[in-house]
Residue, then its C-alpha position, 0 to 999 in steps of 0.5 A: m030525780p036528778y044527780y047533782i055533781f058537787k066539788i067538795i073543798p075541805g075546811p079546817t075541820n071535817l065539819m066545815k067544808k065548802l060545796e060547790k055545785l058544778e053540774q045536774h044530770e038526769s041520768f047516772k050514767e052521764a053523771k058518772q062519766r062526767a065526774r070521771a072526767m072532772r077527777a081526771e082533770g084534777g091534779d093528784g096532789d089536790a085535796t078536793q073531791i068530786k062526788i055525785m048525789f042523788a037527790e029530790n033537790e040541790l039542798e037536799a043533796e047539800e045536806k046529804l053530803q054534810e052528814k057525819r057518817e060513821q066508818p064501816i066495820l071492817r070484817e076479818w075477811e075484808k082486811 
């Protein structure tokens, strides 16, 4: 399964965000290096995010990125 690199542009609400597929790689190492380089190129004040998603196809990757995830519960020792 390939690794997809997406640019996530925030929308007016958390549920509405624009996803733009930038690249696709076969190995995680390549995808990680490329994503780090893209993040370094972006400005500090930029609200966009660069994320890597591992999925069967591009549609599944987009669906996973659009999922609403609950915040993890922080334990006392993690604070």
